[in-house]
PDB file of N, CA, C and O in Angstrom:
ATOM      1  N   MET A   1     -10.306  -2.365 -17.957  1.00  0.00           N
ATOM      2  CA  MET A   1      -9.651  -3.306 -16.441  1.00  0.00           C
ATOM      3  C   MET A   1      -8.474  -2.627 -15.390  1.00  0.00           C
ATOM      4  O   MET A   1      -8.531  -2.573 -14.161  1.00  0.00           O
ATOM      5  N   ILE A   2      -7.326  -2.100 -16.347  1.00  0.00           N
ATOM      6  CA  ILE A   2      -6.771  -1.768 -15.423  1.00  0.00           C
ATOM      7  C   ILE A   2      -6.432  -0.285 -14.864  1.00  0.00           C
ATOM      8  O   ILE A   2      -5.486   0.181 -14.229  1.00  0.00           O
ATOM      9  N   ASP A   3      -7.872   0.345 -15.495  1.00  0.00           N
ATOM     10  CA  ASP A   3      -8.194   1.888 -14.426  1.00  0.00           C
ATOM     11  C   ASP A   3      -9.165   1.131 -13.287  1.00  0.00           C
ATOM     12  O   ASP A   3      -9.439   1.827 -12.310  1.00  0.00           O
ATOM     13  N   ILE A   4      -9.747  -0.321 -13.321  1.00  0.00           N
ATOM     14  CA  ILE A   4     -10.312  -0.670 -12.133  1.00  0.00           C
ATOM     15  C   ILE A   4      -8.864  -0.569 -11.164  1.00  0.00           C
ATOM     16  O   ILE A   4      -8.801   0.051 -10.102  1.00  0.00           O
ATOM     17  N   ILE A   5      -7.549  -1.456 -11.902  1.00  0.00           N
ATOM     18  CA  ILE A   5      -6.956  -1.676 -10.609  1.00  0.00           C
ATOM     19  C   ILE A   5      -6.524  -0.574  -9.683  1.00  0.00           C
ATOM     20  O   ILE A   5      -6.619  -0.520  -8.457  1.00  0.00           O
ATOM     21  N   GLY A   6      -5.996   0.347 -10.591  1.00  0.00           N
ATOM     22  CA  GLY A   6      -5.890   2.186 -10.606  1.00  0.00           C
ATOM     23  C   GLY A   6      -6.432   3.108  -9.300  1.00  0.00           C
ATOM     24  O   GLY A   6      -5.925   3.601  -8.292  1.00  0.00           O
ATOM     25  N   TYR A   7      -8.023   3.033 -10.041  1.00  0.00           N
ATOM     26  CA  TYR A   7      -9.372   3.168  -9.138  1.00  0.00           C
ATOM     27  C   TYR A   7      -8.867   2.471  -7.463  1.00  0.00           C
ATOM     28  O   TYR A   7      -8.556   2.928  -6.363  1.00  0.00           O
ATOM     29  N   ALA A   8      -8.981   1.478  -7.933  1.00  0.00           N
ATOM     30  CA  ALA A   8      -8.659   0.653  -5.445  1.00  0.00           C
ATOM     31  C   ALA A   8      -7.709   0.403  -5.586  1.00  0.00           C
ATOM     32  O   ALA A   8      -7.557  -0.696  -5.053  1.00  0.00           O
ATOM     33  N   ALA A   9      -6.251   0.941  -6.285  1.00  0.00           N
ATOM     34  CA  ALA A   9      -5.298   0.833  -5.833  1.00  0.00           C
ATOM     35  C   ALA A   9      -5.818   2.231  -4.727  1.00  0.00           C
ATOM     36  O   ALA A   9      -6.015   2.338  -3.517  1.00  0.00           O
ATOM     37  N   SER A  10      -5.873   2.907  -5.598  1.00  0.00           N
ATOM     38  CA  SER A  10      -5.970   5.007  -4.639  1.00  0.00           C
ATOM     39  C   SER A  10      -7.502   4.456  -2.975  1.00  0.00           C
ATOM     40  O   SER A  10      -7.561   4.644  -1.759  1.00  0.00           O
ATOM     41  N   LEU A  11      -8.363   3.789  -4.005  1.00  0.00           N
ATOM     42  CA  LEU A  11      -9.209   3.352  -2.329  1.00  0.00           C
ATOM     43  C   LEU A  11      -8.686   3.105  -1.355  1.00  0.00           C
ATOM     44  O   LEU A  11      -8.579   3.904  -0.424  1.00  0.00           O
ATOM     45  N   PHE A  12      -8.026   1.361  -1.360  1.00  0.00           N
ATOM     46  CA  PHE A  12      -6.976   1.472  -0.147  1.00  0.00           C
ATOM     47  C   PHE A  12      -6.382   2.209   0.196  1.00  0.00           C
ATOM     48  O   PHE A  12      -6.174   1.988   1.389  1.00  0.00           O
ATOM     49  N   VAL A  13      -5.618   3.581  -0.306  1.00  0.00           N
ATOM     50  CA  VAL A  13      -4.761   4.434   0.231  1.00  0.00           C
ATOM     51  C   VAL A  13      -5.029   5.777   0.987  1.00  0.00           C
ATOM     52  O   VAL A  13      -4.418   6.496   1.778  1.00  0.00           O
ATOM     53  N   VAL A  14      -6.802   5.757   0.066  1.00  0.00           N
ATOM     54  CA  VAL A  14      -7.340   6.781   1.018  1.00  0.00           C
ATOM     55  C   VAL A  14      -8.163   6.178   2.060  1.00  0.00           C
ATOM     56  O   VAL A  14      -8.754   6.743   2.981  1.00  0.00           O
ATOM     57  N   LEU A  15      -8.104   4.909   1.760  1.00  0.00           N
ATOM     58  CA  LEU A  15      -8.993   4.146   3.285  1.00  0.00           C
ATOM     59  C   LEU A  15      -8.276   4.389   3.996  1.00  0.00           C
ATOM     60  O   LEU A  15      -8.593   4.971   5.033  1.00  0.00           O
ATOM     61  N   SER A  16      -6.247   3.817   3.543  1.00  0.00           N
ATOM     62  CA  SER A  16      -5.821   3.968   4.972  1.00  0.00           C
ATOM     63  C   SER A  16      -5.267   5.251   5.716  1.00  0.00           C
ATOM     64  O   SER A  16      -4.191   5.419   6.290  1.00  0.00           O
ATOM     65  N   PHE A  17      -6.254   6.036   5.540  1.00  0.00           N
ATOM     66  CA  PHE A  17      -5.888   7.842   5.223  1.00  0.00           C
ATOM     67  C   PHE A  17      -7.309   8.045   6.858  1.00  0.00           C
ATOM     68  O   PHE A  17      -7.444   8.887   7.746  1.00  0.00           O
ATOM     69  N   LEU A  18      -7.964   6.919   6.528  1.00  0.00           N
ATOM     70  CA  LEU A  18      -9.223   7.275   7.699  1.00  0.00           C
ATOM     71  C   LEU A  18      -9.769   6.804   8.691  1.00  0.00           C
ATOM     72  O   LEU A  18     -10.730   7.065   9.416  1.00  0.00           O
ATOM     73  N   ILE A  19      -8.474   5.568   8.541  1.00  0.00           N
ATOM     74  CA  ILE A  19      -8.492   4.071   9.646  1.00  0.00           C
ATOM     75  C   ILE A  19      -7.276   5.823  11.012  1.00  0.00           C
ATOM     76  O   ILE A  19      -6.375   6.659  11.077  1.00  0.00           O
ATOM     77  N   LYS A  20      -8.528   5.051  11.728  1.00  0.00           N
ATOM     78  CA  LYS A  20      -7.895   5.928  13.031  1.00  0.00           C
ATOM     79  C   LYS A  20      -7.207   5.253  14.278  1.00  0.00           C
ATOM     80  O   LYS A  20      -6.338   5.761  14.987  1.00  0.00           O
ATOM     81  N   ASP A  21      -7.827   3.884  14.411  1.00  0.00           N
ATOM     82  CA  ASP A  21      -7.511   2.804  15.795  1.00  0.00           C
ATOM     83  C   ASP A  21      -6.960   2.108  16.036  1.00  0.00           C
ATOM     84  O   ASP A  21      -6.625   1.758  17.168  1.00  0.00           O
ATOM     85  N   ASN A  22      -6.472   1.342  14.256  1.00  0.00           N
ATOM     86  CA  ASN A  22      -5.522  -0.190  15.136  1.00  0.00           C
ATOM     87  C   ASN A  22      -4.459   0.818  13.473  1.00  0.00           C
ATOM     88  O   ASN A  22      -4.608   1.410  12.404  1.00  0.00           O
ATOM     89  N   LEU A  23      -3.589   0.379  14.353  1.00  0.00           N
ATOM     90  CA  LEU A  23      -2.256   0.734  13.111  1.00  0.00           C
ATOM     91  C   LEU A  23      -1.412   0.217  12.544  1.00  0.00           C
ATOM     92  O   LEU A  23      -0.415   0.566  11.914  1.00  0.00           O
ATOM     93  N   VAL A  24      -2.115  -1.107  12.944  1.00  0.00           N
ATOM     94  CA  VAL A  24      -1.363  -1.892  11.909  1.00  0.00           C
ATOM     95  C   VAL A  24      -2.942  -2.422  10.708  1.00  0.00           C
ATOM     96  O   VAL A  24      -3.107  -2.644   9.509  1.00  0.00           O
ATOM     97  N   TYR A  25      -3.028  -2.421  10.836  1.00  0.00           N
ATOM     98  CA  TYR A  25      -4.754  -2.320   9.721  1.00  0.00           C
ATOM     99  C   TYR A  25      -4.927  -1.099   8.927  1.00  0.00           C
ATOM    100  O   TYR A  25      -5.632  -1.029   7.921  1.00  0.00           O
ATOM    101  N   ILE A  26      -3.854   0.412   9.727  1.00  0.00           N
ATOM    102  CA  ILE A  26      -3.647   1.574   8.188  1.00  0.00           C
ATOM    103  C   ILE A  26      -2.584   0.695   8.006  1.00  0.00           C
ATOM    104  O   ILE A  26      -2.761   0.074   6.958  1.00  0.00           O
ATOM    105  N   ARG A  27      -1.563   0.376   8.567  1.00  0.00           N
ATOM    106  CA  ARG A  27      -0.121  -0.081   7.482  1.00  0.00           C
ATOM    107  C   ARG A  27      -0.574  -0.818   6.116  1.00  0.00           C
ATOM    108  O   ARG A  27      -0.324  -0.504   4.952  1.00  0.00           O
ATOM    109  N   LEU A  28      -1.559  -2.248   6.798  1.00  0.00           N
ATOM    110  CA  LEU A  28      -1.966  -3.355   5.539  1.00  0.00           C
ATOM    111  C   LEU A  28      -3.267  -2.627   4.825  1.00  0.00           C
ATOM    112  O   LEU A  28      -3.697  -3.075   3.763  1.00  0.00           O
ATOM    113  N   THR A  29      -3.877  -1.466   5.474  1.00  0.00           N
ATOM    114  CA  THR A  29      -4.497  -0.991   4.301  1.00  0.00           C
ATOM    115  C   THR A  29      -3.315   0.192   2.973  1.00  0.00           C
ATOM    116  O   THR A  29      -3.203   0.268   1.749  1.00  0.00           O
ATOM    117  N   ASN A  30      -3.100   0.429   3.384  1.00  0.00           N
ATOM    118  CA  ASN A  30      -2.048   1.161   3.237  1.00  0.00           C
ATOM    119  C   ASN A  30      -0.550   0.003   1.645  1.00  0.00           C
ATOM    120  O   ASN A  30      -0.213   0.378   0.522  1.00  0.00           O
ATOM    121  N   LEU A  31      -0.238  -1.022   2.254  1.00  0.00           N
ATOM    122  CA  LEU A  31       0.512  -1.742   1.694  1.00  0.00           C
ATOM    123  C   LEU A  31      -0.222  -2.636   0.850  1.00  0.00           C
ATOM    124  O   LEU A  31       0.341  -3.388   0.054  1.00  0.00           O
ATOM    125  N   VAL A  32      -1.668  -2.566   1.026  1.00  0.00           N
ATOM    126  CA  VAL A  32      -2.349  -3.336   0.030  1.00  0.00           C
ATOM    127  C   VAL A  32      -2.971  -2.362  -1.179  1.00  0.00           C
ATOM    128  O   VAL A  32      -3.326  -2.757  -2.290  1.00  0.00           O
ATOM    129  N   GLY A  33      -3.005  -1.256  -0.779  1.00  0.00           N
ATOM    130  CA  GLY A  33      -3.079  -0.177  -2.395  1.00  0.00           C
ATOM    131  C   GLY A  33      -1.446   0.091  -3.011  1.00  0.00           C
ATOM    132  O   GLY A  33      -1.148   0.347  -4.178  1.00  0.00           O
ATOM    133  N   CYS A  34      -0.708  -0.026  -2.071  1.00  0.00           N
ATOM    134  CA  CYS A  34       0.963   0.389  -3.414  1.00  0.00           C
ATOM    135  C   CYS A  34       0.856  -0.628  -3.402  1.00  0.00           C
ATOM    136  O   CYS A  34       0.907  -0.651  -4.632  1.00  0.00           O
ATOM    137  N   ALA A  35       0.673  -2.219  -3.014  1.00  0.00           N
ATOM    138  CA  ALA A  35       0.913  -3.662  -4.337  1.00  0.00           C
ATOM    139  C   ALA A  35      -0.233  -2.841  -5.056  1.00  0.00           C
ATOM    140  O   ALA A  35       0.289  -1.738  -5.220  1.00  0.00           O
ATOM    141  N   LEU A  36      -1.414  -2.790  -5.532  1.00  0.00           N
ATOM    142  CA  LEU A  36      -1.998  -2.508  -6.397  1.00  0.00           C
ATOM    143  C   LEU A  36      -1.599  -1.691  -7.008  1.00  0.00           C
ATOM    144  O   LEU A  36      -1.652  -1.932  -8.214  1.00  0.00           O
ATOM    145  N   PHE A  37      -0.959  -0.239  -6.597  1.00  0.00           N
ATOM    146  CA  PHE A  37      -0.096   0.807  -7.337  1.00  0.00           C
ATOM    147  C   PHE A  37       0.834   0.308  -8.246  1.00  0.00           C
ATOM    148  O   PHE A  37       0.913   0.456  -9.465  1.00  0.00           O
ATOM    149  N   VAL A  38       1.714  -0.475  -7.239  1.00  0.00           N
ATOM    150  CA  VAL A  38       2.681  -1.849  -9.083  1.00  0.00           C
ATOM    151  C   VAL A  38       2.382  -2.489  -9.461  1.00  0.00           C
ATOM    152  O   VAL A  38       3.189  -2.968 -10.258  1.00  0.00           O
ATOM    153  N   VAL A  39       1.036  -3.211  -9.385  1.00  0.00           N
ATOM    154  CA  VAL A  39       0.389  -3.798 -10.085  1.00  0.00           C
ATOM    155  C   VAL A  39       0.515  -3.126 -11.316  1.00  0.00           C
ATOM    156  O   VAL A  39       1.441  -3.356 -12.093  1.00  0.00           O
ATOM    157  N   TYR A  40      -1.041  -1.692 -11.686  1.00  0.00           N
ATOM    158  CA  TYR A  40      -1.144  -0.934 -12.552  1.00  0.00           C
ATOM    159  C   TYR A  40       0.393   0.074 -12.483  1.00  0.00           C
ATOM    160  O   TYR A  40      -0.062   1.161 -12.127  1.00  0.00           O
ATOM    161  N   GLY A  41       1.207   0.174 -12.565  1.00  0.00           N
ATOM    162  CA  GLY A  41       2.456   0.469 -12.916  1.00  0.00           C
ATOM    163  C   GLY A  41       2.678   0.013 -14.020  1.00  0.00           C
ATOM    164  O   GLY A  41       2.767   0.473 -15.158  1.00  0.00           O
ATOM    165  N   PHE A  42       2.805  -1.498 -13.292  1.00  0.00           N
ATOM    166  CA  PHE A  42       3.520  -2.644 -14.443  1.00  0.00           C
ATOM    167  C   PHE A  42       2.577  -2.684 -16.095  1.00  0.00           C
ATOM    168  O   PHE A  42       2.956  -2.679 -17.266  1.00  0.00           O
ATOM    169  N   LEU A  43       1.306  -2.721 -15.475  1.00  0.00           N
ATOM    170  CA  LEU A  43       0.158  -2.978 -16.194  1.00  0.00           C
ATOM    171  C   LEU A  43       0.423  -1.144 -18.096  1.00  0.00           C
ATOM    172  O   LEU A  43       0.357  -0.974 -19.314  1.00  0.00           O
ATOM    173  N   ILE A  44       0.631  -0.626 -17.104  1.00  0.00           N
ATOM    174  CA  ILE A  44       1.377   1.269 -17.546  1.00  0.00           C
ATOM    175  C   ILE A  44       2.727   1.517 -18.281  1.00  0.00           C
ATOM    176  O   ILE A  44       2.980   2.209 -19.267  1.00  0.00           O
ATOM    177  N   ASN A  45       3.788   0.463 -17.216  1.00  0.00           N
ATOM    178  CA  ASN A  45       4.589   0.584 -18.273  1.00  0.00           C
ATOM    179  C   ASN A  45       4.974   2.142 -17.228  1.00  0.00           C
ATOM    180  O   ASN A  45       4.863   3.162 -17.909  1.00  0.00           O
ATOM    181  N   SER A  46       5.239   2.311 -16.271  1.00  0.00           N
ATOM    182  CA  SER A  46       5.491   3.695 -15.523  1.00  0.00           C
ATOM    183  C   SER A  46       5.912   3.335 -14.257  1.00  0.00           C
ATOM    184  O   SER A  46       5.160   3.138 -13.303  1.00  0.00           O
ATOM    185  N   ILE A  47       7.770   3.203 -14.249  1.00  0.00           N
ATOM    186  CA  ILE A  47       7.520   3.661 -13.411  1.00  0.00           C
ATOM    187  C   ILE A  47       8.070   4.305 -12.334  1.00  0.00           C
ATOM    188  O   ILE A  47       8.462   3.871 -11.251  1.00  0.00           O
ATOM    189  N   PRO A  48       8.023   5.876 -12.997  1.00  0.00           N
ATOM    190  CA  PRO A  48       7.263   7.006 -11.374  1.00  0.00           C
ATOM    191  C   PRO A  48       6.617   6.297 -10.589  1.00  0.00           C
ATOM    192  O   PRO A  48       6.830   6.525  -9.398  1.00  0.00           O
ATOM    193  N   VAL A  49       5.410   4.982 -10.998  1.00  0.00           N
ATOM    194  CA  VAL A  49       4.138   4.778 -10.816  1.00  0.00           C
ATOM    195  C   VAL A  49       5.352   3.581  -9.430  1.00  0.00           C
ATOM    196  O   VAL A  49       5.789   3.849  -8.311  1.00  0.00           O
ATOM    197  N   ILE A  50       5.453   2.466 -10.214  1.00  0.00           N
ATOM    198  CA  ILE A  50       6.159   1.883  -9.959  1.00  0.00           C
ATOM    199  C   ILE A  50       7.461   1.781  -8.685  1.00  0.00           C
ATOM    200  O   ILE A  50       7.614   0.844  -7.901  1.00  0.00           O
ATOM    201  N   LEU A  51       7.964   2.540  -8.740  1.00  0.00           N
ATOM    202  CA  LEU A  51       9.904   3.004  -7.397  1.00  0.00           C
ATOM    203  C   LEU A  51       9.553   2.833  -6.212  1.00  0.00           C
ATOM    204  O   LEU A  51       9.919   2.078  -5.311  1.00  0.00           O
ATOM    205  N   PRO A  52       7.972   4.489  -6.430  1.00  0.00           N
ATOM    206  CA  PRO A  52       7.962   5.306  -4.661  1.00  0.00           C
ATOM    207  C   PRO A  52       7.652   3.539  -4.214  1.00  0.00           C
ATOM    208  O   PRO A  52       8.235   2.814  -3.409  1.00  0.00           O
ATOM    209  N   ASN A  53       6.487   3.281  -5.129  1.00  0.00           N
ATOM    210  CA  ASN A  53       5.314   2.392  -4.358  1.00  0.00           C
ATOM    211  C   ASN A  53       5.622   1.262  -3.749  1.00  0.00           C
ATOM    212  O   ASN A  53       5.008   0.732  -2.824  1.00  0.00           O
ATOM    213  N   SER A  54       6.986   0.745  -4.502  1.00  0.00           N
ATOM    214  CA  SER A  54       8.024  -0.503  -4.092  1.00  0.00           C
ATOM    215  C   SER A  54       8.415  -0.329  -3.023  1.00  0.00           C
ATOM    216  O   SER A  54       8.184  -1.126  -2.114  1.00  0.00           O
ATOM    217  N   PHE A  55       9.342   1.131  -2.820  1.00  0.00           N
ATOM    218  CA  PHE A  55       9.805   1.432  -1.696  1.00  0.00           C
ATOM    219  C   PHE A  55       8.454   1.548  -0.507  1.00  0.00           C
ATOM    220  O   PHE A  55       8.519   1.339   0.704  1.00  0.00           O
ATOM    221  N   LEU A  56       7.703   1.801  -1.021  1.00  0.00           N
ATOM    222  CA  LEU A  56       6.840   2.041   0.248  1.00  0.00           C
ATOM    223  C   LEU A  56       6.443   0.617   0.884  1.00  0.00           C
ATOM    224  O   LEU A  56       6.181   0.694   2.084  1.00  0.00           O
ATOM    225  N   ILE A  57       6.351  -0.598   0.349  1.00  0.00           N
ATOM    226  CA  ILE A  57       6.016  -1.553   0.140  1.00  0.00           C
ATOM    227  C   ILE A  57       6.908  -2.114   1.671  1.00  0.00           C
ATOM    228  O   ILE A  57       6.369  -2.335   2.755  1.00  0.00           O
ATOM    229  N   ILE A  58       8.155  -2.227   1.399  1.00  0.00           N
ATOM    230  CA  ILE A  58       9.580  -1.885   1.585  1.00  0.00           C
ATOM    231  C   ILE A  58       9.510  -1.839   3.527  1.00  0.00           C
ATOM    232  O   ILE A  58       9.957  -2.631   4.356  1.00  0.00           O
ATOM    233  N   VAL A  59       8.899  -0.804   3.650  1.00  0.00           N
ATOM    234  CA  VAL A  59       8.508   0.241   4.564  1.00  0.00           C
ATOM    235  C   VAL A  59       7.212   0.052   5.707  1.00  0.00           C
ATOM    236  O   VAL A  59       7.100   0.003   6.932  1.00  0.00           O
ATOM    237  N   GLN A  60       6.068  -0.039   4.169  1.00  0.00           N
ATOM    238  CA  GLN A  60       4.787  -0.813   5.763  1.00  0.00           C
ATOM    239  C   GLN A  60       5.824  -2.325   7.029  1.00  0.00           C
ATOM    240  O   GLN A  60       6.179  -2.506   8.194  1.00  0.00           O
ATOM    241  N   ILE A  61       5.841  -3.084   5.465  1.00  0.00           N
ATOM    242  CA  ILE A  61       6.245  -4.616   6.036  1.00  0.00           C
ATOM    243  C   ILE A  61       6.843  -4.369   7.264  1.00  0.00           C
ATOM    244  O   ILE A  61       6.566  -4.618   8.438  1.00  0.00           O
ATOM    245  N   VAL A  62       8.192  -3.529   6.367  1.00  0.00           N
ATOM    246  CA  VAL A  62       9.591  -3.040   7.915  1.00  0.00           C
ATOM    247  C   VAL A  62       8.289  -2.867   9.431  1.00  0.00           C
ATOM    248  O   VAL A  62       8.145  -3.600  10.410  1.00  0.00           O
ATOM    249  N   TYR A  63       7.401  -1.344   8.952  1.00  0.00           N
ATOM    250  CA  TYR A  63       6.498  -0.913  10.186  1.00  0.00           C
ATOM    251  C   TYR A  63       5.718  -1.998  11.014  1.00  0.00           C
ATOM    252  O   TYR A  63       5.709  -2.063  12.244  1.00  0.00           O
ATOM    253  N   ILE A  64       4.909  -3.042   9.938  1.00  0.00           N
ATOM    254  CA  ILE A  64       3.901  -4.041  10.803  1.00  0.00           C
ATOM    255  C   ILE A  64       4.747  -4.964  11.515  1.00  0.00           C
ATOM    256  O   ILE A  64       4.360  -5.443  12.580  1.00  0.00           O
ATOM    257  N   TRP A  65       5.687  -5.209  11.101  1.00  0.00           N
ATOM    258  CA  TRP A  65       6.547  -5.965  11.556  1.00  0.00           C
ATOM    259  C   TRP A  65       7.298  -6.093  12.766  1.00  0.00           C
ATOM    260  O   TRP A  65       7.863  -7.072  13.255  1.00  0.00           O
ATOM    261  N   ARG A  66       7.155  -4.482  13.292  1.00  0.00           N
ATOM    262  CA  ARG A  66       7.604  -3.974  14.292  1.00  0.00           C
ATOM    263  C   ARG A  66       6.991  -3.831  14.513  1.00  0.00           C
ATOM    264  O   ARG A  66       7.318  -3.436  15.632  1.00  0.00           O
ATOM    265  N   GLU A  67       5.523  -3.700  14.484  1.00  0.00           N
ATOM    266  CA  GLU A  67       4.394  -3.280  15.404  1.00  0.00           C
ATOM    267  C   GLU A  67       4.113  -4.718  16.240  1.00  0.00           C
ATOM    268  O   GLU A  67       4.069  -4.759  17.469  1.00  0.00           O
ATOM    269  N   LEU A  68       3.885  -6.165  15.159  1.00  0.00           N
ATOM    270  CA  LEU A  68       3.669  -7.462  15.450  1.00  0.00           C
ATOM    271  C   LEU A  68       4.321  -7.877  17.073  1.00  0.00           C
ATOM    272  O   LEU A  68       3.736  -8.167  18.116  1.00  0.00           O
ATOM    273  N   ARG A  69       5.900  -7.745  16.715  1.00  0.00           N
ATOM    274  CA  ARG A  69       6.901  -7.913  17.500  1.00  0.00           C
ATOM    275  C   ARG A  69       6.855  -7.748  18.724  1.00  0.00           C
ATOM    276  O   ARG A  69       7.175  -8.593  19.560  1.00  0.00           O
ATOM    277  N   LYS A  70       6.103  -5.685  19.128  1.00  0.00           N
ATOM    278  CA  LYS A  70       6.409  -5.490  19.907  1.00  0.00           C
ATOM    279  C   LYS A  70       5.168  -5.595  20.937  1.00  0.00           C
ATOM    280  O   LYS A  70       5.056  -4.997  22.006  1.00  0.00           O
ATOM    281  N   LYS A  71       4.252  -6.520  20.339  1.00  0.00           N
ATOM    282  CA  LYS A  71       2.836  -6.641  21.113  1.00  0.00           C
ATOM    283  C   LYS A  71       3.240  -8.080  21.826  1.00  0.00           C
ATOM    284  O   LYS A  71       3.060  -8.209  23.037  1.00  0.00           O
ATOM    285  N   LYS A  72       3.773  -9.122  21.060  1.00  0.00           N
ATOM    286  CA  LYS A  72       4.555 -10.270  21.716  1.00  0.00           C
ATOM    287  C   LYS A  72       4.929 -10.495  23.336  1.00  0.00           C
ATOM    288  O   LYS A  72       5.571 -11.484  23.690  1.00  0.00           O
TER     289      LYS A  72
END
């Protein structure tokens, strides 16, 4: 089960690189991947997985928020 979470996280991160048109959708996809990596990192007790992905979650939220505010 733990490996499935890791594979799903990898899949979402890879998918975020394949999306071309919608910046918010790219960032949301990457956000899901990062969140799954944080869960995976906790399950395998790996700080090097948890820390950068936690930071990237914050980065993605900030950029999504900015993009949505720009559209209003």
